[in-house]
C-alpha positions as CSV (number, residue, x, y, z in Angstrom):
1,M,12.1,-10.6,23.5
2,N,11.7,-9.2,27.0
3,S,8.5,-8.3,28.9
4,N,9.0,-4.5,28.3
5,T,9.2,-4.9,24.6
6,L,6.1,-7.2,24.5
7,Y,4.3,-4.5,26.6
8,A,5.3,-1.8,24.1
9,I,4.0,-4.0,21.2
10,R,0.6,-4.6,23.0
11,L,0.3,-0.8,23.5
12,G,1.1,-0.2,19.9
13,V,-1.5,-2.7,18.8
14,G,-4.1,-1.0,20.9
15,R,-3.1,2.4,19.6
16,G,-3.3,1.2,16.0
17,W,-6.7,-0.3,16.5
18,L,-8.1,2.9,18.1
19,E,-6.6,5.1,15.4
20,F,-8.2,2.9,12.8
21,L,-11.7,3.2,14.5
22,R,-11.2,7.0,14.8
23,G,-10.5,7.1,11.1
24,L,-13.7,5.2,10.3
25,R,-15.7,7.9,12.0
26,A,-13.8,10.8,10.3
27,P,-15.7,12.3,7.4
28,Q,-12.6,12.9,5.4
29,D,-11.6,9.3,5.6
30,I,-15.0,8.0,4.7
31,G,-15.1,10.5,1.8
32,F,-11.7,9.2,0.6
33,Y,-12.9,5.6,0.4
34,F,-16.2,6.6,-1.3
35,V,-14.5,8.8,-3.9
36,L,-11.8,6.2,-4.6
37,S,-14.3,3.4,-5.1
38,V,-16.6,5.5,-7.3
39,G,-13.8,6.7,-9.5
40,L,-12.4,3.2,-10.1
41,L,-15.7,1.5,-10.5
42,T,-16.8,4.2,-13.0
43,Y,-13.6,3.6,-15.0
44,L,-14.3,-0.2,-15.1
45,L,-18.0,0.4,-16.0
46,F,-17.1,2.5,-19.0
47,N,-14.7,-0.2,-20.1
48,R,-16.9,-3.2,-19.2
49,N,-17.3,-4.3,-22.8
50,E,-13.7,-4.0,-23.8
51,P,-12.2,-7.4,-24.4
52,V,-8.8,-8.4,-23.4
53,E,-6.9,-9.6,-26.5
54,G,-6.3,-13.3,-26.6
55,T,-8.8,-14.1,-23.8
56,S,-12.6,-14.4,-23.4
57,L,-12.5,-11.9,-20.6
58,F,-13.3,-8.3,-20.5
59,L,-11.2,-5.5,-19.0
60,P,-12.9,-5.3,-15.5
61,A,-12.2,-8.9,-14.7
62,V,-8.5,-8.5,-15.5
63,A,-8.1,-5.0,-14.1
64,M,-9.8,-5.5,-10.8
65,P,-7.2,-7.9,-9.3
66,S,-4.4,-5.6,-10.4
67,I,-6.1,-2.5,-8.9
68,L,-6.5,-4.3,-5.6
69,G,-2.8,-5.1,-5.5
70,G,-1.8,-1.6,-6.6
71,L,-3.9,-0.1,-3.9
72,V,-2.2,-2.1,-1.2
73,I,1.2,-0.8,-2.3
74,F,0.0,2.7,-2.8
75,G,-2.0,2.9,0.4
76,G,0.5,1.2,2.5
77,A,3.4,3.3,1.5
78,V,1.8,6.7,1.2
79,S,-0.4,6.4,4.3
80,T,2.6,5.3,6.5
81,A,4.9,8.0,5.1
82,Y,2.3,10.7,5.7
83,A,1.3,9.6,9.2
84,L,4.9,9.3,10.3
85,A,5.7,12.8,8.9
86,V,2.7,14.3,10.7
87,E,3.6,12.6,14.1
88,R,7.2,13.6,13.8
89,E,6.1,17.2,13.1
90,D,3.7,17.5,16.0
91,G,6.0,15.9,18.6
92,T,4.3,12.5,19.0
93,L,7.4,10.6,17.9
94,L,9.5,12.6,20.4
95,R,7.1,11.7,23.2
96,F,7.2,8.0,22.3
97,R,11.0,8.1,22.2
98,A,11.1,9.3,25.8
99,I,9.6,6.1,27.2
100,P,11.3,2.7,27.3
101,H,10.8,0.8,24.0
102,G,8.6,3.6,22.9
103,T,9.8,3.6,19.3
104,V,8.8,-0.1,19.1
105,G,5.2,0.7,20.2
106,F,5.1,3.7,17.9
107,L,6.1,1.6,14.8
108,T,3.7,-1.2,15.9
109,G,0.8,1.2,16.0
110,H,1.6,2.4,12.5
111,V,1.8,-1.1,11.1
112,V,-1.5,-2.2,12.7
113,R,-3.4,0.9,11.6
114,T,-2.1,0.8,8.1
115,S,-2.9,-2.9,7.7
116,L,-6.4,-2.4,9.0
117,E,-7.0,0.6,6.7
118,A,-6.4,-1.8,3.7
119,V,-9.7,-3.6,4.7
120,P,-12.2,-0.9,3.9
121,T,-10.1,0.4,0.9
122,L,-10.4,-3.0,-0.7
123,A,-13.9,-3.9,0.4
124,V,-15.4,-0.8,-1.2
125,L,-14.2,-2.2,-4.6
126,I,-14.5,-5.9,-4.1
127,I,-18.1,-6.0,-2.8
128,P,-19.8,-3.9,-5.5
129,G,-17.4,-5.4,-8.1
130,M,-18.7,-8.9,-7.4
131,F,-22.2,-7.7,-8.4
132,L,-21.3,-5.4,-11.3
133,F,-18.8,-7.5,-13.2
134,D,-18.7,-11.2,-14.3
135,G,-15.7,-13.4,-13.9
136,L,-13.9,-11.8,-10.9
137,M,-13.0,-15.0,-9.2
138,F,-12.6,-18.4,-11.0
139,N,-10.4,-20.2,-8.4
140,G,-12.7,-20.5,-5.4
141,A,-11.3,-20.9,-1.9
142,T,-7.8,-21.6,-3.1
143,G,-7.9,-18.3,-5.0
144,W,-9.1,-16.3,-2.0
145,L,-6.4,-17.8,0.2
146,S,-3.8,-16.8,-2.4
147,V,-5.3,-13.3,-2.4
148,L,-5.0,-13.0,1.4
149,L,-1.4,-14.2,1.4
150,L,-0.4,-11.8,-1.4
151,L,-2.1,-8.8,0.2
152,A,-0.3,-9.5,3.4
153,L,3.0,-9.8,1.5
154,G,2.2,-6.5,-0.3
155,L,1.8,-4.8,3.1
156,V,5.1,-6.2,4.3
157,V,6.7,-4.6,1.2
158,A,4.8,-1.3,1.4
159,I,4.9,-0.3,5.1
160,P,8.7,-0.4,5.6
161,F,9.3,1.7,2.5
162,G,6.6,4.1,3.6
163,T,8.4,4.3,6.9
164,I,11.7,5.1,5.2
165,L,10.0,7.8,3.1
166,G,8.3,9.3,6.1
167,A,11.6,9.4,8.0
168,L,13.5,11.1,5.2
169,V,11.1,13.9,4.2
170,R,10.8,17.2,6.0
171,G,7.1,17.2,6.6
172,P,3.6,15.9,5.6
173,Q,3.4,18.0,2.4
174,Q,6.7,16.5,1.1
175,A,5.6,13.0,2.1
176,G,2.4,13.4,0.0
177,T,4.4,14.8,-3.0
178,W,7.4,12.4,-2.9
179,G,5.2,9.4,-2.0
180,L,2.2,10.1,-4.3
181,L,3.9,11.1,-7.6
182,P,6.5,8.4,-7.9
183,I,4.1,5.6,-6.9
184,L,1.5,6.8,-9.4
185,A,4.1,6.8,-12.0
186,V,5.1,3.2,-11.2
187,V,1.4,2.2,-11.1
188,G,0.9,3.8,-14.5
189,I,3.5,1.5,-16.2
190,S,2.7,-1.7,-14.2
191,G,-0.3,-3.0,-16.0
192,I,-2.7,-2.1,-13.3
193,L,-5.5,-0.4,-15.3
194,Y,-4.7,-2.2,-18.6
195,P,-2.7,-5.2,-19.8
196,I,1.0,-4.5,-19.6
197,A,1.6,-6.3,-22.9
198,A,0.2,-3.2,-24.6
199,L,3.2,-1.1,-23.5
200,P,6.6,-1.0,-25.1
201,E,9.1,-3.6,-24.1
202,W,11.5,-1.1,-22.4
203,V,8.6,0.2,-20.3
204,Q,7.7,-3.5,-19.4
205,F,11.3,-4.0,-18.3
206,I,11.3,-1.0,-16.0
207,A,7.9,-2.0,-14.5
208,Q,9.3,-5.4,-13.6
209,L,11.9,-3.9,-11.4
210,F,9.2,-2.7,-8.9
211,P,6.9,-4.7,-6.7
212,V,3.7,-3.1,-8.0
213,Y,3.8,-5.2,-11.2
214,W,4.5,-8.4,-9.4
215,L,1.8,-8.0,-6.8
216,G,-0.6,-7.2,-9.6
217,L,0.5,-10.3,-11.5
218,G,0.1,-12.5,-8.5
219,M,-3.4,-11.1,-7.9
220,R,-4.4,-11.8,-11.5
221,A,-3.0,-15.4,-11.1
222,A,-5.2,-15.8,-8.0
223,F,-8.4,-14.4,-9.5
224,L,-8.3,-15.4,-13.2
225,P,-8.6,-18.7,-15.1
226,D,-5.6,-20.3,-16.6
227,G,-6.5,-19.1,-20.1
228,A,-6.0,-15.5,-19.1
229,V,-2.2,-16.1,-18.9
230,V,-1.9,-15.5,-22.6
231,A,-2.2,-11.7,-21.9
232,E,0.8,-11.8,-19.6
233,I,4.5,-11.3,-20.4
234,G,5.9,-14.6,-21.6
235,E,2.4,-16.1,-21.3
236,S,3.2,-17.3,-17.7
237,W,2.0,-16.4,-14.3
238,R,5.6,-16.7,-13.0
239,H,4.7,-17.7,-9.5
240,L,8.2,-18.3,-8.2
241,E,9.5,-15.1,-9.7
242,T,6.5,-13.2,-8.1
243,L,7.3,-14.6,-4.7
244,G,11.1,-14.0,-5.2
245,V,10.8,-10.4,-6.2
246,L,8.3,-9.5,-3.6
247,G,10.4,-11.3,-1.0
248,V,13.5,-9.4,-2.0
249,W,11.7,-6.1,-1.7
250,A,10.2,-7.1,1.7
251,V,13.6,-8.1,3.1
252,L,15.3,-5.0,1.8
253,G,12.6,-2.8,3.4
254,L,12.6,-4.7,6.7
255,L,16.4,-4.3,6.9
256,L,16.5,-0.6,6.0
257,A,13.4,0.8,7.7
258,P,14.6,0.2,11.4
259,V,18.0,1.7,10.6
260,V,16.5,4.9,9.0
261,L,13.8,5.2,11.7
262,R,16.3,4.9,14.6
263,R,18.6,7.4,13.0
264,M,15.7,9.9,12.4
265,A,14.5,9.4,16.0
266,R,17.9,10.1,17.5
267,R,17.9,13.5,15.7
268,E,14.6,14.5,17.1
269,S,14.5,17.1,19.9
270,G,12.2,19.7,21.4
271,A,13.9,22.4,19.5
272,R,13.4,20.7,16.2
273,V,9.7,20.1,16.9
274,Q,9.3,23.7,17.9
275,A,11.0,24.9,14.7
276,R,8.6,22.8,12.6
277,R,5.6,24.1,14.5
278,E,6.8,27.7,13.8
279,R,7.2,26.8,10.1
280,V,3.6,25.5,10.0
281,L,2.2,28.6,11.7
282,Q,4.0,30.7,9.1
283,R,2.2,28.9,6.3
284,V,-1.2,29.5,7.9
285,P,-2.7,32.8,6.6
């Protein structure tokens, strides 16, 4: 890696950090974190006395780890796709492409910002959840280390596919639609808000094709006691399978994302940016 590439990466890291700080001061971003946490905590509070069949645990203790994993995939993919679509539409990507190794710095900034955004998203659930619900962490320091590694792996899975989505859609609205709806559908069948064993077997099979289920399973294995495994498919935490499936998705995304991003960047031009701006202006009443 030459000095110019390293310099571009350093600039990208600085840009990602500044964008993260700017987001923390933005009322709409703070409102998103607040509404998200209140909604999910309210759901868990309403179901705080619902036992999980076959265990001594209640639903919040089992659902919270799954929710954290689901949020990493959801936030990493949708946030990356939307931000990339916005910056392609307003010409930011074109300006980065015009400087040496600019695309590297551009992508680095997105990775840093999206990764940092996961911290407040998860904190607004973990911190109050530790006070509201019993039994959220049985495995001590080893469990927390596993959680951190799984969350990092989840981001490695989510961000490249968010990049692919953002490069393929026409604009921010399509990024929100084609990113939000499919991921919500996958989350809905992946045992995030309730045990997956309650779903039909054919739905369980489909869920296991996607990384959301496996990240949720890994998070439950890190948070919950060994006895909770009876609520899982095959009554096993399947550690090796979890790492294997998430690893395959991560490698696939890391291989495809640079190719799709470079192809999209080569097609960018001043005329395309201007045409998109005109379409935006036409939508404004």
